[in-house]
C-alpha positions as CSV (number, residue, x, y, z in Angstrom):
1,M,0.0,0.0,0.0
2,Q,1.2,3.5,-0.8
3,L,0.3,6.7,1.0
4,R,1.3,9.6,-1.2
5,N,2.0,13.3,-1.0
6,V,2.2,13.8,2.7
7,Q,4.3,16.2,4.7
8,F,6.2,15.5,7.9
9,I,6.5,17.8,10.8
10,D,9.9,19.1,9.7
11,G,8.2,20.3,6.5
12,A,10.9,18.9,4.3
13,G,8.9,18.5,1.1
14,L,6.3,16.0,0.1
15,K,6.9,12.3,0.7
16,D,5.4,8.9,-0.3
17,L,5.2,6.1,2.3
18,H,5.3,2.5,1.1
19,I,3.7,0.1,3.6
20,A,4.3,-3.7,3.5
21,N,4.0,-6.4,6.1
22,G,3.0,-4.1,8.9
23,R,6.1,-1.9,8.5
24,I,7.2,1.2,6.7
25,A,9.0,-0.4,3.8
26,A,10.3,2.9,2.4
27,I,10.0,6.7,2.5
28,V,10.7,8.4,-0.8
29,D,10.2,11.8,-2.3
30,A,6.7,12.2,-3.7
31,G,5.9,11.7,-7.4
32,F,7.3,8.3,-8.3
33,S,3.9,6.5,-8.4
34,N,0.3,7.3,-9.0
35,A,-1.0,4.2,-7.0
36,G,-2.4,4.4,-3.5
37,L,-4.0,7.1,-1.6
38,S,-3.0,10.8,-2.2
39,F,-3.3,13.3,0.6
40,A,-2.5,16.6,-1.1
41,G,0.1,17.8,1.5
42,A,-1.6,16.6,4.7
43,I,0.7,16.0,7.6
44,A,1.8,12.5,8.6
45,F,3.2,11.6,12.0
46,P,3.6,8.5,14.1
47,G,0.6,6.9,15.9
48,L,0.4,8.6,19.3
49,I,1.2,6.7,22.5
50,N,-1.0,7.3,25.5
51,S,0.9,6.2,28.6
52,H,-1.9,6.3,31.1
53,D,-5.6,5.4,30.7
54,H,-8.2,3.3,32.5
55,L,-9.9,1.9,29.4
56,D,-12.8,0.5,31.5
57,F,-13.5,4.0,33.0
58,D,-13.8,5.9,29.7
59,V,-17.6,5.7,29.7
60,F,-17.7,8.0,32.8
61,Q,-18.3,11.7,32.6
62,P,-15.9,13.8,34.7
63,M,-16.8,13.8,38.3
64,R,-16.0,16.3,41.0
65,S,-17.9,18.6,43.4
66,R,-14.9,20.8,44.2
67,L,-11.1,20.9,44.0
68,Y,-9.3,18.3,46.2
69,S,-6.1,18.0,48.2
70,S,-5.5,14.3,47.3
71,Y,-6.8,11.3,45.5
72,R,-8.2,9.9,48.7
73,D,-10.1,13.2,49.3
74,W,-11.5,13.0,45.8
75,G,-12.4,9.3,46.0
76,S,-14.3,9.5,49.2
77,D,-16.2,12.6,48.0
78,I,-17.4,11.2,44.7
79,H,-18.6,8.0,46.3
80,R,-20.8,10.2,48.5
81,Q,-21.9,12.7,45.9
82,F,-22.2,10.5,42.8
83,A,-22.9,7.0,44.2
84,A,-25.9,6.4,41.9
85,D,-24.1,7.6,38.8
86,I,-21.1,5.4,39.5
87,A,-23.3,2.4,40.1
88,K,-25.0,2.9,36.7
89,V,-21.7,3.0,34.8
90,L,-20.3,0.0,36.6
91,S,-23.4,-1.9,35.7
92,I,-22.3,-1.8,32.1
93,P,-20.2,-5.0,31.4
94,R,-16.5,-4.2,31.7
95,Q,-15.6,-5.5,28.3
96,L,-18.0,-3.1,26.6
97,R,-16.6,-0.2,28.6
98,S,-13.0,-1.2,27.7
99,R,-13.8,-1.6,24.0
100,W,-15.2,2.0,24.0
101,G,-12.0,3.1,25.7
102,V,-10.0,1.7,22.8
103,Y,-12.2,3.6,20.3
104,K,-11.9,6.8,22.3
105,N,-8.1,6.6,21.8
106,L,-8.2,5.4,18.2
107,L,-10.5,8.3,17.1
108,C,-7.8,10.7,18.4
109,G,-5.0,9.0,16.5
110,V,-3.7,7.0,19.5
111,T,-2.4,3.6,18.3
112,S,-0.8,2.4,21.5
113,V,-2.2,2.9,25.0
114,V,-0.9,1.8,28.4
115,H,-3.9,0.4,30.4
116,H,-3.8,0.8,34.1
117,G,-5.9,-1.6,36.2
118,A,-7.0,-5.2,36.0
119,G,-6.3,-6.8,32.6
120,V,-8.7,-6.3,29.8
121,D,-9.3,-8.6,26.8
122,I,-10.0,-6.5,23.7
123,P,-11.2,-8.5,20.7
124,E,-10.7,-5.8,18.1
125,D,-7.2,-5.5,16.7
126,L,-7.3,-1.6,16.5
127,V,-5.0,-0.2,19.2
128,S,-2.0,-1.9,20.9
129,V,-3.0,-2.2,24.5
130,F,0.2,-2.4,26.6
131,Q,-0.3,-4.5,29.7
132,D,3.2,-5.9,30.2
133,A,3.9,-3.6,33.2
134,D,2.6,-4.4,36.7
135,N,0.4,-1.7,38.0
136,F,-0.7,-0.7,41.5
137,H,-3.4,1.8,42.2
138,S,-1.5,3.6,44.9
139,V,0.2,3.1,48.2
140,S,-3.0,3.5,50.2
141,G,-5.3,2.0,47.6
142,E,-3.5,-1.3,46.8
143,R,-3.9,-4.2,49.2
144,G,-0.7,-5.9,50.1
145,W,1.3,-3.6,47.9
146,R,4.5,-4.2,49.9
147,W,4.5,-7.9,49.3
148,K,3.6,-7.4,45.6
149,L,6.4,-5.0,45.3
150,L,8.9,-7.4,46.9
151,N,7.8,-10.4,44.8
152,P,11.2,-11.9,43.7
153,F,9.6,-13.3,40.5
154,R,8.5,-9.8,39.4
155,R,11.8,-7.9,40.1
156,G,12.6,-7.1,36.5
157,R,9.1,-5.9,35.5
158,P,8.4,-2.2,35.5
159,L,5.8,-1.1,38.0
160,A,3.4,1.8,37.2
161,I,1.7,3.4,40.2
162,H,-0.3,6.5,41.0
163,I,2.0,8.4,43.3
164,G,2.3,11.9,44.7
165,E,-1.3,12.5,43.5
166,G,-2.3,15.6,45.5
167,T,-0.9,18.6,47.2
168,T,-0.5,17.4,50.8
169,A,2.6,16.4,52.8
170,A,1.0,12.9,53.1
171,C,1.1,12.6,49.3
172,R,4.8,13.3,49.3
173,A,5.4,11.0,52.2
174,E,3.8,8.1,50.2
175,I,6.5,8.5,47.6
176,G,9.2,8.2,50.3
177,E,7.5,5.1,51.7
178,L,7.3,3.4,48.3
179,L,11.0,4.1,47.7
180,R,12.0,2.8,51.1
181,W,10.3,-0.5,50.4
182,N,11.7,-0.8,46.8
183,V,14.7,-2.7,48.1
184,F,15.1,-4.8,45.0
185,G,15.2,-1.6,42.8
186,R,12.3,-2.4,40.6
187,P,11.9,0.0,37.7
188,L,9.2,2.5,38.8
189,V,7.0,4.6,36.6
190,G,5.1,7.2,38.6
191,I,1.8,8.6,37.5
192,H,0.9,12.2,38.3
193,G,3.7,13.1,40.7
194,I,2.2,16.4,41.7
195,A,3.9,16.2,45.2
196,M,7.1,14.7,43.9
197,T,10.4,16.3,44.7
198,E,13.5,16.5,42.5
199,A,15.4,14.0,44.7
200,Q,12.5,11.6,44.6
201,A,12.3,11.7,40.8
202,D,15.9,10.3,40.7
203,A,14.5,6.9,41.8
204,F,11.9,6.7,39.0
205,A,12.5,5.3,35.5
206,G,9.7,7.6,34.3
207,L,6.8,9.9,35.2
208,V,3.5,10.1,33.4
209,W,2.2,13.6,33.2
210,C,-1.6,14.0,33.1
211,P,-2.2,17.8,33.3
212,D,-5.8,17.8,32.3
213,S,-6.8,15.4,35.0
214,N,-4.5,17.2,37.5
215,Y,-6.0,20.6,37.0
216,F,-9.5,19.3,37.0
217,L,-9.1,17.5,40.4
218,Y,-6.4,19.5,42.2
219,G,-6.0,22.8,40.4
220,K,-2.3,22.0,40.1
221,T,0.1,19.7,38.2
222,A,3.6,18.4,38.7
223,D,6.7,20.7,38.4
224,I,7.6,19.2,35.0
225,P,10.6,21.5,34.2
226,L,12.2,20.4,37.5
227,L,11.3,16.7,37.4
228,R,12.3,16.1,33.8
229,Q,15.9,16.9,34.7
230,R,15.9,13.8,36.8
231,T,13.6,11.3,35.1
232,R,11.9,10.7,31.7
233,V,8.5,12.4,31.5
234,I,5.9,11.1,29.2
235,F,2.2,11.9,28.6
236,G,-1.0,10.3,29.6
237,T,-4.7,11.3,29.4
238,D,-6.2,9.4,32.4
239,S,-9.8,8.3,31.9
240,T,-12.8,10.4,31.2
241,L,-13.7,10.1,34.9
242,T,-11.3,13.0,35.4
243,A,-10.4,14.4,32.0
244,S,-11.6,15.2,28.4
245,W,-11.9,12.4,25.9
246,D,-10.1,14.6,23.4
247,F,-6.3,13.8,23.3
248,W,-5.6,17.0,21.3
249,R,-7.4,19.2,23.8
250,Q,-5.3,17.7,26.5
251,L,-2.1,18.3,24.6
252,R,-3.1,21.9,24.2
253,I,-3.6,22.2,28.0
254,A,-0.1,20.8,28.4
255,R,1.3,23.2,25.8
256,E,-0.4,26.2,27.5
257,T,1.4,25.6,30.8
258,G,4.6,26.7,29.0
259,M,6.4,24.0,31.0
260,V,8.0,22.3,28.0
261,E,9.0,23.2,24.5
262,D,6.8,21.9,21.7
263,A,9.4,19.3,20.5
264,V,9.7,18.0,24.0
265,L,5.9,17.7,24.4
266,W,5.7,15.9,21.1
267,D,8.4,13.4,22.2
268,M,6.3,12.7,25.3
269,V,3.6,11.1,23.0
270,T,5.9,9.5,20.4
271,A,9.5,8.4,20.7
272,G,9.8,9.0,24.5
273,P,7.2,6.5,25.7
274,A,8.3,4.0,23.0
275,R,11.8,4.0,24.6
276,L,10.5,3.9,28.2
277,W,8.0,1.0,27.6
278,G,10.4,-0.9,25.3
279,L,8.2,-0.6,22.2
280,E,10.9,-1.0,19.5
281,G,10.0,0.5,16.2
282,Y,7.1,2.6,17.5
283,G,6.8,6.3,17.8
284,E,8.7,7.2,14.7
285,L,8.3,7.4,10.9
286,S,11.4,5.8,9.4
287,D,12.3,3.0,7.1
288,G,11.6,-0.3,8.8
289,A,9.5,1.2,11.7
290,V,6.2,-0.2,12.7
291,A,3.5,1.2,10.4
292,D,1.5,2.9,13.1
293,L,0.8,6.3,11.7
294,V,-1.7,9.1,11.4
295,I,-2.4,11.5,8.5
296,A,-4.3,14.7,9.3
297,A,-5.3,18.0,7.6
298,P,-3.8,21.0,9.5
299,A,-5.7,24.2,9.6
300,A,-5.3,26.5,6.6
301,G,-2.3,28.8,7.2
302,A,-1.0,26.9,10.2
303,T,2.7,26.8,10.4
304,G,5.3,25.1,12.6
305,W,4.1,23.1,15.6
306,D,0.6,24.6,15.3
307,R,0.1,22.2,12.4
308,V,-0.1,19.4,14.9
309,F,-1.0,20.9,18.2
310,A,-4.1,22.7,16.8
311,L,-5.5,19.5,15.4
312,D,-8.8,18.0,16.6
313,P,-10.2,14.4,16.1
314,A,-12.3,15.7,13.2
315,D,-9.1,16.7,11.3
316,I,-7.8,13.1,11.2
317,L,-7.9,11.7,7.7
318,L,-6.4,8.3,8.3
319,V,-5.2,6.1,11.2
320,M,-3.1,3.1,10.5
321,R,-2.0,0.4,13.0
322,H,0.5,-2.3,12.0
323,G,-0.1,-1.4,8.3
324,K,-3.9,-1.7,8.5
325,I,-6.2,1.2,8.1
326,C,-8.5,1.6,11.1
327,V,-10.0,5.0,10.5
328,L,-10.6,6.7,7.2
329,D,-12.1,10.1,6.5
330,G,-15.2,10.1,4.4
331,S,-13.6,12.5,1.9
332,L,-11.2,9.8,0.9
333,C,-13.8,7.2,0.1
334,D,-14.8,8.9,-3.2
335,G,-18.4,7.7,-3.0
336,V,-17.5,4.1,-2.0
337,S,-19.9,2.8,0.7
338,A,-18.9,0.8,3.7
339,S,-19.1,-2.5,1.8
340,A,-16.8,-5.0,0.3
341,E,-16.1,-2.7,-2.7
342,A,-12.5,-1.6,-3.2
343,M,-11.5,2.0,-2.5
344,D,-10.6,4.2,-5.4
345,G,-6.9,3.9,-6.2
346,V,-6.3,0.9,-4.0
347,S,-6.7,-2.7,-5.1
348,A,-9.3,-4.9,-3.4
349,S,-6.5,-7.2,-2.2
350,A,-4.8,-4.2,-0.4
351,F,-7.8,-2.6,1.2
352,S,-11.6,-3.2,1.4
353,M,-14.3,-1.2,3.1
354,E,-15.9,-4.3,4.4
355,G,-16.2,-4.2,8.2
356,F,-16.0,-0.4,8.3
357,Y,-18.9,1.6,9.8
358,P,-19.7,5.3,9.6
359,V,-19.6,7.7,12.5
360,T,-19.5,11.5,12.6
361,V,-16.8,13.2,14.6
362,G,-17.0,17.0,15.0
363,G,-19.2,17.2,12.0
364,R,-16.9,15.1,9.8
365,L,-17.7,11.7,8.5
366,K,-15.3,8.9,9.4
367,Y,-15.3,5.2,8.5
368,V,-14.1,3.1,11.4
369,A,-13.0,-0.5,11.5
370,G,-15.3,-2.7,13.7
371,N,-18.9,-2.2,14.5
372,L,-18.6,0.9,16.7
373,P,-22.3,1.8,16.2
374,A,-23.3,-1.6,17.6
375,L,-21.0,-1.2,20.6
376,M,-22.5,2.2,21.4
377,Q,-26.0,0.6,21.1
378,E,-25.0,-2.2,23.5
379,I,-23.8,0.3,26.0
380,H,-26.9,2.4,25.7
381,A,-29.0,-0.7,26.3
382,C,-27.3,-0.9,29.7
383,D,-27.4,2.8,30.5
384,P,-29.2,5.2,28.1
385,S,-27.7,8.2,29.8
386,V,-24.1,7.6,28.6
387,S,-23.0,10.4,26.4
388,F,-20.6,9.7,23.5
389,P,-18.5,12.4,21.6
390,V,-19.4,10.8,18.2
391,V,-22.7,10.2,16.4
392,T,-23.3,7.0,14.5
393,G,-24.2,7.0,10.9
394,T,-23.5,9.4,8.0
395,I,-24.1,13.2,8.1
396,P,-27.7,14.1,7.2
């Protein structure tokens, strides 16, 4: 398959991408072939990596009644204030909720997501769900966490944990307690780290920054300029229980803090997490890399980093994972319905619209692999009050 006439973030001319066997076989200057899909100068970039999500919580609406001092303060409050709402969402089968969490990420151009919580089994081959790390909820929220931490058979596995999540001295003390018990030196990936000190950051292999969730709950986020001097900082969205579903909106929140340069923020969702999680060949566009990529239409007149950071899910033209198209903008279908017909310019053996279903995102028609409309219908059968950010079917 060939993806033609795309630009990269560096703006160095138009390129053609040749995709074969789930990899980028070659990147060449545009113009050597008329086969494949042409994108008229749209921007191509690696599939994004979301380093923290709770896929089974992505059906929730954001919940708070005020700003909080810690995750324990928040947890006890929402279970008092929103008990009925929580029970309704949890009555939806967990697999259905998790499958929607995958689509939430996919529609934003995320092709790899690190799931935090009990393991999930996702039948659709749409997004790489990374579950190879151990994960604890938190020091106070994980039963037997010390024994689990010290398990000699898990010593080499990275451990992801909510830590320093809040603004109190107790939140900072929890970090110290975790580090004192980590006598075998397990690789630690902290999540949130609002209360983390520079010295504590030295002991972590990485820190996942979730600014949207942090500001929503606590009115404050981690001191990223300080902490990234001591550990690798990567980016996560958290679930919709505490943050927007829109990955791009969250990136803009991070950008508006002024805490990191644009290139650094971009590395936090591409090459940086690929290195931290050991995802070789991910997070980059290069010969031989895994063919996880996104092509999107930047706003007219946008220049520099605004071409990517101003994007919205509606602007995404194509999402590819492991060389297979998973999302395709309606403008590219050239009148071909979601059937077994071949798409214009691509042979039927290379790509078929069979198994793709229409949804509308931000007023733009997309065809998405897998029966997303049926999934939404199943969720609504359990709880009709669930609100989705997409509409099923074609634009009237």
